[in-house]
C-alpha positions in Angstrom: 76.8 103.4 93.1 78.4 104.3 96.4 80.9 107.1 96.1 83.8 105.1 97.6 83.0 101.6 96.2 86.1 101.4 93.9 88.6 102.3 96.6 89.2 98.7 97.9 89.7 97.5 94.3 92.3 100.3 93.7 94.1 99.4 96.9 94.1 95.7 96.0 95.5 96.6 92.6 98.3 98.7 94.2 99.2 95.8 96.4 99.2 93.4 93.4 101.4 95.7 91.4 103.9 95.8 94.3 103.8 92.0 94.5 104.4 91.7 90.8 107.1 94.4 90.9 109.1 92.4 93.5 109.2 89.4 91.1 110.1 91.0 87.8 113.8 91.1 88.5 114.1 94.5 86.8 117.2 96.5 87.5 116.7 99.5 89.8 115.6 102.7 88.0 116.8 105.2 90.6 119.8 106.4 88.6 117.6 106.9 85.6 114.9 108.8 87.5 117.5 111.0 89.2 119.1 111.7 85.8 115.7 112.9 84.5 115.4 115.2 87.5 118.8 116.7 86.8 118.0 117.0 83.1 114.6 118.7 83.8 115.5 120.9 86.8 119.3 121.1 86.9 119.4 119.9 90.5 117.8 117.3 92.8 114.4 119.2 93.3 113.5 117.4 96.6 116.8 118.2 98.3 116.7 121.8 96.9 113.3 122.2 98.5 114.4 120.9 101.9 117.3 123.3 101.9 115.3 126.4 100.9 111.9 126.0 102.5 111.3 126.9 106.1 110.5 124.0 108.5 106.9 125.2 108.8 106.4 125.1 105.1 107.8 121.6 104.9 105.4 120.5 107.6 102.5 122.0 105.8 103.5 120.2 102.6 103.7 117.0 104.6 100.1 117.6 105.6 99.3 118.2 102.0 100.8 114.8 101.2 98.6 113.2 103.9 95.5 115.0 102.5 95.7 112.7 99.5 93.8 110.1 101.6 91.1 112.7 102.2 91.0 113.6 98.5 90.0 110.0 97.8 86.9 110.6 100.0 86.1 114.2 99.3 86.5 114.0 95.4 83.8 111.4 94.9 81.5 112.9 97.6 81.6 116.3 96.0 81.0 114.8 92.6 78.0 112.8 93.5 76.5 115.5 95.7 76.8 118.2 93.0 76.4 116.3 89.8 74.8 112.9 90.5 75.5 109.3 89.8 76.3 109.6 86.1 79.0 112.1 86.8 80.4 109.9 89.6 80.7 107.0 87.3 82.5 109.1 84.7 84.8 110.4 87.4 85.7 106.8 88.5 86.4 105.8 84.9 88.9 108.6 84.7 90.5 108.2 88.1 90.5 104.4 87.8 92.3 104.7 84.4 94.9 107.0 85.9 95.6 104.6 88.8 95.7 101.6 86.4 98.3 103.2 84.1 100.5 104.1 87.1 100.3 100.6 88.6 100.8 99.1 85.1 104.1 101.0 84.6 105.6 101.1 88.1 106.8 97.4 88.3 109.0 98.0 85.2 110.7 101.0 86.9 111.6 99.6 90.4 113.1 102.3 92.6 113.5 103.4 96.2 111.8 106.5 97.6 114.4 109.3 97.8 113.5 109.8 101.5 115.3 106.5 102.1 118.4 107.4 100.1 119.1 111.0 101.2 119.5 112.3 104.8 118.2 115.7 103.8 114.6 114.3 104.0 114.9 113.3 107.6 113.8 116.7 108.9 111.3 115.2 111.3 108.2 116.7 112.8 104.7 115.3 113.6 103.4 115.7 110.0 106.2 113.7 108.5 105.9 111.1 111.3 102.2 110.7 110.5 103.0 110.0 106.8 105.7 107.6 107.7 103.4 105.7 110.0 100.9 105.2 107.2 103.6 104.3 104.7 105.2 101.8 107.0 101.9 99.9 107.4 100.2 100.2 104.0 102.9 101.0 101.4 104.3 98.3 99.1 107.8 99.6 100.1 108.8 100.9 96.7 108.7 104.2 94.8 105.9 104.4 92.2 106.6 105.8 88.8 104.5 107.6 87.7 103.2 108.9 91.1 99.7 107.6 91.6 99.2 110.3 94.3 99.7 113.0 91.6 97.9 111.2 88.9 94.8 110.8 91.1 94.9 114.5 92.1 95.1 115.7 88.5 92.4 113.2 87.2 90.0 114.4 90.0 90.8 118.0 89.1 90.2 117.3 85.4 86.7 115.8 85.9 85.7 118.5 88.3 87.0 121.3 86.0 84.8 120.0 83.2 81.7 120.3 85.3 82.3 123.2 87.6 85.2 125.6 87.2 85.1 126.9 90.7 85.3 123.5 92.3 87.6 122.3 89.6 90.1 125.1 90.4 90.1 124.1 94.1 90.8 120.5 93.2 93.5 121.6 90.8 95.2 123.6 93.6 94.9 120.6 95.8 96.5 118.4 93.2 99.4 120.8 92.7 100.0 120.9 96.5 100.1 117.1 96.6 102.5 117.1 93.7 104.9 119.4 95.4 104.6 117.6 98.7 105.6 114.2 97.1 108.9 115.9 96.1 109.6 118.0 99.1 109.1 115.1 101.5 111.2 112.7 99.4 108.3 110.4 98.8 108.9 110.6 95.0 111.4 111.9 92.5 110.2 115.1 90.7 109.9 113.2 87.4 107.5 110.8 89.2 105.3 113.8 90.0 105.5 115.3 86.5 104.7 111.9 84.9 101.8 111.4 87.4 100.3 114.8 86.4 100.6 113.8 82.7 99.0 110.5 83.3 96.1 112.1 85.3 95.4 114.6 82.5 95.8 112.0 79.8 93.3 109.7 81.6 90.8 112.6 81.7 91.2 113.4 78.0 91.0 109.7 77.1 87.8 109.0 79.0 86.2 112.2 77.7 87.0 111.2 74.1 85.8 107.7 74.7 82.3 109.0 75.5 81.5 106.1 77.7 78.4 105.8 79.9 77.1 102.8 81.8 75.1 100.7 79.3 75.2 103.2 76.5 77.4 105.7 74.7 76.8 109.4 74.7 78.8 112.6 74.5 80.6 113.4 77.6 79.7 116.7 79.2 
């Protein structure tokens, strides 16, 4: 199995979920998502971050958001190089389940990215411009609840932590940085990120409990 073989399938699933979401006719969930942000944090966390973080930190967080695309390449590569094909397959079952759950849920909670609703997120800079360039061309044009970015980060971290704590800790830090960046840049509501982290960890625990291996069942490491 090639390390990145599932990526085109995941991207196609994302596009399909966007297509389906545009046809469900569900009412916008922005007010509901913002209400959860206020309930959990007492404020709009994204706007709070833009008002309290220096511009250089916001720029670094935007680079962390962009690094999600690198994570999709680095996570599988490290897994197969250090732990082999069986571990790679287990990883993709975990990450694939996390993506599937996010794409299954998001058409039922249609919403707009906060960056398009609040002027505070228009802080500019090359890093933000890079992210907007990518989103303008490849995004489905809707906010995803739960955040697939965060779910992927935490599912990668979960699998790596089970096999190698040192590498797993690095992937966990990476996942947290991506999670914060989705909020600070207005790409997601904070509750999207929290739900994404929960989905990523739940996918990891579910696959570990399932004990699935290609062609046979055995205890997960």
